[in-house]
SERO-4910 file (N, C-alpha, C, O; in steps of 0.05 Angstrom, whole numbers):
BEGIN
 pado doro    nc1    nc2    nc3   cac1   cac2   cac3    cc1    cc2    cc3    oc1    oc2    oc3
  Met    A   3098   1432   5672   3076   1433   5654   3054   1415   5665   3057   1391   5668
  Thr    A   3032   1427   5672   3010   1413   5685   2990   1402   5665   2987   1413   5643
  Asp    A   2977   1381   5673   2955   1370   5656   2928   1380   5665   2908   1371   5656
  Asp    A   2929   1400   5683   2904   1410   5694   2896   1436   5680   2889   1456   5693
  Leu    A   2896   1435   5654   2888   1458   5637   2859   1455   5628   2850   1433   5625
  Pro    A   2846   1477   5623   2820   1475   5610   2822   1462   5582   2844   1463   5570
  Pro    A   2801   1449   5573   2803   1434   5548   2814   1448   5524   2831   1437   5510
  Met    A   2806   1473   5519   2816   1487   5495   2846   1492   5497   2860   1489   5478
  Leu    A   2856   1500   5521   2885   1504   5524   2900   1478   5523   2923   1477   5513
  Thr    A   2888   1456   5533   2901   1430   5530   2903   1422   5501   2924   1412   5492
  Glu    A   2883   1427   5485   2883   1421   5457   2904   1438   5442   2919   1428   5426
  Ile    A   2905   1464   5449   2925   1481   5436   2953   1472   5443   2970   1470   5426
  Arg    A   2958   1466   5469   2984   1457   5477   2992   1431   5462   3014   1428   5452
  Ser    A   2973   1412   5460   2978   1387   5446   2985   1392   5417   3003   1379   5406
  Asp    A   2970   1410   5404   2975   1417   5376   3004   1426   5373   3017   1419   5353
  Phe    A   3013   1443   5391   3041   1453   5389   3061   1430   5394   3080   1427   5379
  Leu    A   3057   1415   5415   3076   1394   5422   3077   1371   5403   3097   1356   5403
  Asp    A   3057   1368   5387   3057   1346   5367   3074   1354   5342   3077   1337   5324
  Leu    A   3083   1378   5341   3098   1388   5318   3128   1391   5323   3137   1392   5346
  Glu    A   3143   1391   5302   3172   1398   5303   3174   1428   5309   3155   1443   5305
  Val    A   3197   1437   5318   3201   1464   5327   3194   1484   5304   3179   1504   5310
  Arg    A   3203   1480   5280   3197   1498   5258   3167   1500   5252   3156   1521   5247
  Glu    A   3154   1477   5255   3125   1476   5250   3110   1490   5273   3088   1501   5268
  Arg    A   3121   1490   5297   3108   1504   5319   3108   1534   5314   3088   1547   5319
  Leu    A   3129   1544   5303   3130   1573   5296   3109   1579   5275   3095   1600   5276
  Gln    A   3106   1561   5255   3086   1565   5235   3058   1565   5247   3041   1581   5239
  Leu    A   3052   1547   5266   3026   1546   5279   3021   1572   5294   2999   1582   5295
  Leu    A   3042   1582   5308   3039   1608   5322   3032   1630   5303   3016   1647   5309
  Leu    A   3044   1630   5279   3037   1650   5259   3009   1647   5249   2995   1667   5242
  Glu    A   2999   1623   5247   2971   1618   5240   2952   1630   5261   2932   1642   5254
  Phe    A   2959   1626   5286   2943   1638   5307   2943   1669   5305   2923   1682   5310
  Ala    A   2966   1680   5297   2968   1709   5293   2946   1719   5274   2935   1741   5278
  Asn    A   2941   1704   5253   2921   1712   5233   2893   1709   5243   2874   1719   5231
  Glu    A   2890   1694   5266   2863   1689   5277   2855   1707   5300   2834   1704   5311
  Leu    A   2872   1727   5307   2866   1745   5329   2842   1762   5320   2843   1776   5301
  Pro    A   2820   1759   5335   2796   1775   5328   2800   1805   5331   2816   1814   5347
  Glu    A   2787   1820   5314   2787   1849   5317   2774   1857   5343   2757   1842   5353
  Leu    A   2782   1879   5353   2769   1889   5378   2740   1897   5372   2734   1907   5351
  Pro    A   2722   1892   5391   2695   1903   5388   2696   1933   5388   2715   1945   5399
  Glu    A   2676   1946   5376   2676   1975   5374   2679   1989   5400   2692   2010   5402
  Arg    A   2668   1978   5421   2670   1991   5447   2698   1995   5457   2704   2012   5474
  Tyr    A   2717   1978   5446   2745   1981   5454   2761   1994   5431   2780   2010   5436
  Ser    A   2754   1988   5406   2770   2000   5384   2766   2030   5383   2784   2045   5374
  Thr    A   2743   2040   5392   2738   2069   5393   2746   2082   5419   2745   2106   5422
  His    A   2754   2065   5439   2763   2075   5465   2788   2060   5474   2788   2045   5493
  Pro    A   2810   2064   5459   2835   2050   5466   2845   2056   5494   2861   2041   5505
  Asp    A   2835   2077   5506   2844   2085   5533   2834   2064   5554   2844   2064   5576
  Leu    A   2815   2047   5546   2805   2026   5565   2824   2002   5566   2823   1986   5584
  Leu    A   2842   2000   5546   2860   1977   5544   2885   1982   5560   2894   2004   5563
  Glu    A   2896   1960   5570   2922   1961   5585   2944   1952   5567   2943   1930   5555
  Arg    A   2965   1967   5566   2989   1959   5551   3004   1938   5567   3008   1941   5591
  Val    A   3014   1918   5553   3030   1897   5565   3059   1906   5560   3071   1900   5539
  Glu    A   3070   1920   5579   3097   1933   5576   3119   1913   5572   3139   1919   5559
  Glu    A   3116   1888   5581   3137   1868   5578   3141   1859   5549   3161   1848   5542
  Cys    A   3121   1864   5533   3122   1856   5504   3138   1878   5489   3135   1902   5494
  Gln    A   3155   1868   5471   3171   1887   5455   3152   1903   5437   3158   1927   5431
  Ser    A   3131   1892   5428   3112   1905   5410   3089   1917   5426   3084   1907   5449
  Pro    A   3076   1937   5416   3053   1948   5431   3029   1929   5431   3014   1927   5411
  Val    A   3025   1916   5453   3003   1897   5457   2986   1908   5479   2995   1917   5500
  Phe    A   2960   1907   5474   2941   1918   5493   2919   1897   5498   2911   1883   5480
  Ile    A   2910   1896   5524   2889   1876   5530   2868   1889   5548   2872   1910   5560
  Phe    A   2845   1876   5548   2823   1884   5567   2808   1858   5573   2802   1843   5555
  Val    A   2802   1855   5599   2787   1832   5608   2759   1841   5617   2757   1861   5632
  Glu    A   2739   1826   5610   2712   1830   5620   2705   1805   5636   2712   1783   5628
  Val    A   2690   1808   5658   2679   1786   5672   2649   1791   5673   2640   1811   5685
  Asp    A   2634   1773   5661   2605   1778   5660   2591   1769   5686   2604   1759   5704
  Gly    A   2565   1772   5687   2550   1766   5711   2550   1736   5718   2544   1729   5741
  Ser    A   2558   1719   5700   2560   1690   5706   2588   1682   5713   2595   1658   5714
  Asn    A   2606   1702   5718   2634   1697   5724   2649   1685   5701   2668   1670   5705
  Val    A   2640   1690   5676   2654   1681   5652   2672   1703   5643   2665   1727   5642
  Val    A   2697   1696   5635   2717   1715   5627   2718   1718   5597   2715   1699   5582
  His    A   2721   1743   5588   2725   1749   5560   2750   1766   5558   2751   1788   5570
  Leu    A   2769   1757   5542   2794   1772   5538   2794   1784   5511   2787   1771   5491
  Phe    A   2801   1809   5509   2804   1824   5484   2832   1833   5482   2844   1842   5502
  Ala    A   2844   1831   5458   2872   1838   5455   2877   1850   5427   2862   1844   5408
  Thr    A   2896   1867   5426   2905   1878   5400   2935   1878   5400   2948   1884   5419
  Ala    A   2946   1871   5377   2975   1871   5372   2979   1876   5343   2963   1868   5326
  Pro    A   3001   1890   5336   3005   1896   5308   3011   1872   5291   3024   1853   5300
  Arg    A   3003   1873   5266   3008   1851   5247   3038   1847   5243   3047   1826   5236
  Glu    A   3053   1868   5247   3082   1867   5244   3096   1852   5267   3120   1848   5266
  Ala    A   3081   1844   5286   3092   1828   5309   3077   1802   5311   3062   1797   5330
  Pro    A   3081   1784   5292   3065   1760   5290   3068   1740   5313   3049   1727   5320
  Thr    A   3091   1738   5325   3094   1719   5347   3078   1729   5372   3064   1713   5384
  Thr    A   3081   1754   5378   3066   1765   5400   3036   1765   5394   3020   1758   5412
  Arg    A   3029   1772   5370   3001   1771   5362   2990   1742   5363   2967   1738   5371
  Gly    A   3006   1723   5356   2998   1695   5357   2992   1686   5386   2972   1672   5391
  Phe    A   3009   1694   5405   3004   1686   5432   2979   1700   5443   2964   1689   5458
  Ala    A   2976   1726   5436   2951   1740   5444   2927   1725   5434   2907   1722   5448
  Ser    A   2928   1716   5409   2906   1701   5398   2901   1674   5412   2878   1667   5416
  Ile    A   2923   1661   5420   2920   1636   5435   2905   1641   5461   2887   1626   5468
  Leu    A   2912   1663   5475   2898   1669   5500   2869   1677   5495   2852   1669   5510
  Val    A   2864   1694   5475   2837   1702   5470   2820   1678   5464   2798   1676   5475
  Gln    A   2830   1660   5448   2814   1636   5441   2813   1616   5464   2792   1604   5470
  Gly    A   2836   1613   5478   2837   1593   5500   2822   1600   5525   2813   1583   5540
  Leu    A   2819   1627   5530   2804   1636   5553   2775   1640   5548   2759   1643   5567
  Ala    A   2767   1639   5523   2739   1645   5516   2720   1625   5530   2722   1601   5527
  Gly    A   2702   1636   5545   2681   1620   5559   2690   1608   5585   2674   1593   5597
  Leu    A   2715   1613   5593   2724   1601   5618   2713   1617   5642   2708   1641   5640
  Thr    A   2711   1604   5664   2702   1618   5689   2727   1631   5701   2749   1626   5694
  Val    A   2721   1649   5720   2742   1662   5735   2761   1642   5747   2786   1645   5744
  Asp    A   2751   1622   5760   2768   1602   5773   2785   1587   5753   2809   1581   5759
  Glu    A   2774   1580   5730   2789   1566   5710   2812   1584   5700   2835   1574   5696
  Val    A   2807   1609   5695   2828   1627   5685   2850   1630   5706   2873   1629   5700
  Leu    A   2842   1635   5731   2862   1638   5752   2877   1612   5757   2899   1613   5768
  Gly    A   2866   1590   5750   2880   1564   5753   2900   1557   5731   2914   1537   5734
  Ile    A   2901   1573   5710   2920   1568   5689   2948   1573   5700   2954   1594   5711
  Pro    A   2966   1553   5696   2993   1557   5707   3007   1581   5694   3004   1587   5670
  Asp    A   3021   1596   5710   3035   1620   5701   3056   1613   5679   3063   1630   5663
  Asp    A   3065   1588   5678   3085   1580   5659   3073   1567   5634   3086   1552   5620
  Phe    A   3048   1573   5629   3034   1561   5606   3050   1566   5580   3052   1548   5564
  Ala    A   3060   1590   5576   3075   1596   5551   3099   1577   5547   3104   1568   5525
  Gln    A   3113   1571   5569   3136   1553   5567   3127   1525   5559   3143   1510   5547
  Gly    A   3103   1517   5566   3093   1491   5561   3085   1486   5532   3078   1463   5525
  Leu    A   3086   1507   5515   3078   1503   5487   3102   1494   5470   3098   1488   5446
  Gly    A   3125   1492   5482   3148   1482   5466   3159   1503   5447   3171   1497   5427
  Leu    A   3154   1529   5453   3164   1550   5436   3190   1562   5444   3201   1579   5430
  Thr    A   3201   1553   5467   3226   1565   5477   3249   1561   5458   3268   1576   5458
  Glu    A   3247   1540   5441   3269   1536   5421   3263   1552   5395   3281   1555   5379
  Ala    A   3239   1562   5392   3231   1575   5367   3231   1606   5369   3234   1620   5349
  Val    A   3227   1616   5393   3226   1646   5397   3245   1653   5419   3254   1637   5435
  Ser    A   3252   1678   5420   3272   1688   5439   3260   1687   5468   3236   1688   5471
  Pro    A   3278   1686   5488   3269   1687   5516   3253   1712   5522   3235   1712   5538
  Leu    A   3260   1734   5508   3246   1759   5512   3217   1757   5503   3199   1768   5516
  Arg    A   3213   1743   5481   3185   1738   5471   3169   1721   5490   3146   1726   5495
  Val    A   3182   1700   5500   3169   1682   5519   3161   1698   5544   3140   1694   5555
  Arg    A   3179   1716   5553   3173   1733   5576   3148   1750   5570   3131   1753   5588
  Gly    A   3147   1761   5546   3123   1777   5539   3098   1760   5539   3077   1769   5547
  Met    A   3100   1735   5529   3077   1717   5528   3068   1711   5556   3044   1711   5562
  Thr    A   3087   1706   5574   3080   1701   5602   3067   1725   5615   3048   1722   5630
  Ala    A   3077   1749   5608   3065   1774   5619   3037   1778   5609   3020   1788   5625
  Leu    A   3030   1770   5585   3003   1773   5575   2984   1757   5593   2963   1768   5601
  Leu    A   2991   1733   5599   2974   1716   5616   2973   1728   5644   2951   1730   5656
  Gly    A   2995   1737   5654   2996   1748   5681   2979   1773   5684   2965   1776   5704
  Arg    A   2980   1790   5664   2963   1814   5666   2934   1808   5663   2917   1820   5676
  Ala    A   2927   1788   5646   2899   1780   5643   2889   1769   5670   2867   1776   5678
  Lys    A   2905   1753   5683   2897   1742   5709   2894   1764   5730   2876   1763   5746
  Arg    A   2912   1783   5729   2911   1805   5748   2885   1821   5744   2872   1829   5763
  Gln    A   2878   1826   5719   2853   1841   5713   2829   1825   5722   2810   1836   5733
  Val    A   2829   1798   5719   2807   1782   5729   2805   1785   5759   2783   1789   5769
  Arg    A   2827   1783   5773   2826   1786   5802   2815   1813   5810   2799   1815   5829
  Glu    A   2824   1834   5797   2815   1861   5804   2785   1864   5799   2771   1876   5815
  Lys    A   2775   1853   5777   2747   1856   5770   2729   1840   5788   2706   1847   5792
  Thr    A   2739   1818   5799   2722   1801   5816   2725   1809   5845   2709   1801   5862
  Ala    A   2745   1825   5852   2748   1834   5880   2730   1857   5887   2723   1862   5910
  Ala    A   2721   1871   5866   2704   1895   5871   2677   1887   5880   2660   1905   5885
***
């Protein structure tokens, strides 16, 4: 677990680690309720979104990189999958306004550093890790062009 995280992700990680395991799950569920709706350009064109196959639930993401090299992550996950939806929300909020380099510098094991491994199944943690991995891959693809 690195201390070299962007400020928002550092704050989110600290919020989780300051809690007992049961409370961490509750905080994850609170994040699930905060996942923003997709902008119309994606909600009306779901074909633009990439499914994160490693997630048990149907989770879809899309990354934009603007002209200033700032990353914007968009995600959708069903309300019936609150843990997955919660992690998607953490990434949407935590990556907001970060540069390409900052996003690519996020450790791949960020999900494990939240202290959720005792609260959710290893399969869910794997899905959470895959969400970040796919977002980073999309950033690399969009900046390589």
